[in-house]
Each structure stands twice: as C-alpha cells, then as structure tokens.
C-alpha positions as CSV (number, residue, x, y, z in Angstrom):
1,M,5.5,-47.9,-76.0
2,D,3.2,-46.5,-73.4
3,I,0.5,-48.5,-71.6
4,L,-2.3,-47.0,-73.6
5,S,-0.8,-48.3,-76.9
6,V,-0.5,-51.8,-75.5
7,I,-4.1,-51.8,-74.2
8,Q,-5.3,-50.5,-77.6
9,A,-3.3,-53.3,-79.5
10,V,-4.6,-56.0,-77.2
11,A,-8.2,-54.7,-77.5
12,T,-7.9,-54.6,-81.3
13,I,-6.6,-58.2,-81.4
14,A,-9.3,-59.4,-79.0
15,A,-12.0,-57.7,-81.0
16,A,-10.7,-59.2,-84.2
17,I,-11.0,-62.7,-82.6
18,V,-14.1,-62.3,-80.4
19,I,-16.5,-60.6,-82.9
20,P,-16.5,-63.3,-85.6
21,V,-16.8,-66.0,-83.0
22,M,-19.8,-64.3,-81.4
23,L,-21.4,-63.7,-84.8
24,A,-21.0,-67.4,-85.6
25,I,-22.5,-68.5,-82.3
26,V,-25.5,-66.1,-82.6
27,G,-26.0,-67.1,-86.2
28,N,-26.0,-70.8,-85.3
29,K,-28.5,-70.3,-82.5
30,C,-30.8,-68.3,-84.9
31,A,-30.6,-71.0,-87.5
32,A,-31.3,-73.7,-84.9
33,A,-34.4,-71.8,-83.6
34,V,-35.7,-71.4,-87.2
35,K,-35.2,-75.1,-87.9
36,E,-36.9,-76.1,-84.7
37,R,-39.9,-73.9,-85.5
38,E,-40.1,-75.4,-88.9
39,I,-40.2,-78.9,-87.4
40,Q,-42.9,-77.8,-85.0
41,S,-44.9,-76.4,-87.8
42,R,-44.7,-79.7,-89.7
43,Y,-45.8,-81.6,-86.7
44,I,-48.8,-79.4,-86.4
45,E,-49.6,-79.9,-90.1
46,L,-49.3,-83.7,-89.7
47,C,-51.5,-83.8,-86.6
48,M,-54.2,-81.5,-88.2
49,G,-54.2,-83.9,-91.1
50,M,-54.9,-86.7,-88.7
51,L,-57.7,-84.8,-87.0
52,K,-59.3,-84.1,-90.4
53,E,-60.1,-87.8,-90.6
54,S,-63.3,-89.0,-89.1
55,P,-63.0,-90.3,-85.5
56,S,-63.2,-94.1,-85.1
57,T,-62.3,-96.8,-82.6
58,E,-59.0,-97.4,-84.5
59,N,-57.7,-93.9,-84.2
60,V,-58.6,-93.0,-80.6
61,R,-55.1,-92.9,-79.2
62,L,-53.7,-91.3,-82.4
63,R,-56.2,-88.5,-82.1
64,R,-55.4,-87.9,-78.4
65,W,-51.7,-87.8,-79.4
66,A,-52.4,-85.4,-82.2
67,I,-54.3,-83.0,-79.9
68,K,-51.5,-83.0,-77.4
69,V,-48.9,-82.2,-80.1
70,V,-51.0,-79.4,-81.5
71,N,-51.4,-77.9,-78.0
72,L,-47.7,-78.3,-77.4
73,Y,-46.5,-76.5,-80.5
74,A,-49.3,-74.2,-81.5
75,P,-49.0,-70.5,-80.3
76,V,-52.7,-70.5,-79.4
77,K,-53.7,-73.5,-77.3
78,L,-57.0,-75.4,-77.5
79,S,-59.3,-75.1,-74.5
80,E,-60.5,-78.3,-72.8
81,K,-63.9,-77.9,-74.7
82,E,-62.1,-77.5,-78.0
83,E,-59.9,-80.5,-77.2
84,E,-63.0,-82.6,-76.6
85,E,-64.6,-81.4,-79.9
86,A,-61.4,-82.2,-81.8
87,F,-61.4,-85.6,-80.3
88,K,-65.0,-86.4,-81.0
89,Y,-65.5,-84.7,-84.4
90,K,-63.6,-84.4,-87.6
91,I,-61.9,-81.1,-88.3
92,L,-63.0,-79.4,-91.5
93,A,-60.3,-76.7,-91.7
94,D,-58.3,-76.3,-94.8
95,I,-54.8,-76.3,-93.3
96,E,-53.0,-74.5,-96.1
97,R,-55.7,-71.7,-96.2
98,L,-55.6,-71.3,-92.4
99,K,-51.9,-71.6,-91.8
100,W,-51.5,-68.3,-90.1
101,G,-55.0,-66.9,-90.2
102,P,-57.8,-67.0,-87.6
103,I,-59.7,-70.3,-87.2
104,T,-63.4,-69.7,-86.6
105,S,-65.3,-73.0,-86.7
106,M,-63.2,-76.0,-87.5
107,F,-65.1,-78.8,-85.9
108,S,-67.9,-80.7,-87.6
109,K,-70.5,-83.0,-86.1
110,T,-71.2,-84.5,-89.5
111,D,-68.9,-85.9,-92.2
112,S,-70.1,-83.5,-94.8
113,K,-67.8,-80.8,-96.1
114,P,-68.9,-77.1,-96.2
C-alpha cells in the first residue's frame, strides 16, 4: 500500500464520521434558533395583548415591562415617543391581522375602537 491509498482511506473514514456529526450539530442549532424566535414571537403577542388594555394605575409597571419586552424582541424598535404613547394610550392594533405587516397608527387617545 502506498501513502496515497492510506490517506484516501483515512479521509474516507473521517468524512463518514465527521459529516453526520456536523449535520446533527448544525440541525440542532437551526432548530434551537427557530424555537427561540417562536418564544420571542409569543412574548410579543402577550405584551401587545397587555398593551391593548386601557392604561390604569394598576397596570403601570406591567405596561412598562410589556413595552421593554416588545422593544427587546421586535425587529423594528419603538422610538421614545412611541414608547410613551404605548404607555399612555391603549393600542388598537389587531395583532393577528398585523403579525408581519406594517403598523400605521396603533395608539388611541380614546377607548373607542375604529
């Protein structure tokens, strides 16, 4: 046996072991990333549900927390002015309808629905 045959045999064995292991590692990382994004999306839905309620003295800290969570996980962050509006006013956005679409005007100074 010459050296080239030995190197080819070792490379074949190494590839047979390394490729499935690498595929398993990459697949696991992808699955974990998808699961994390799903959890983040649920947090955003939960917080937007809280922000749809009218502001009151009982939910001040909860609304601040909800705004922080939305800003943490949302791909587009709220500006300071939008954060203040979300804190002061009830959000009228239909979460399911606006899941991945643009949000135009989602804050209301009144409790009436559009």
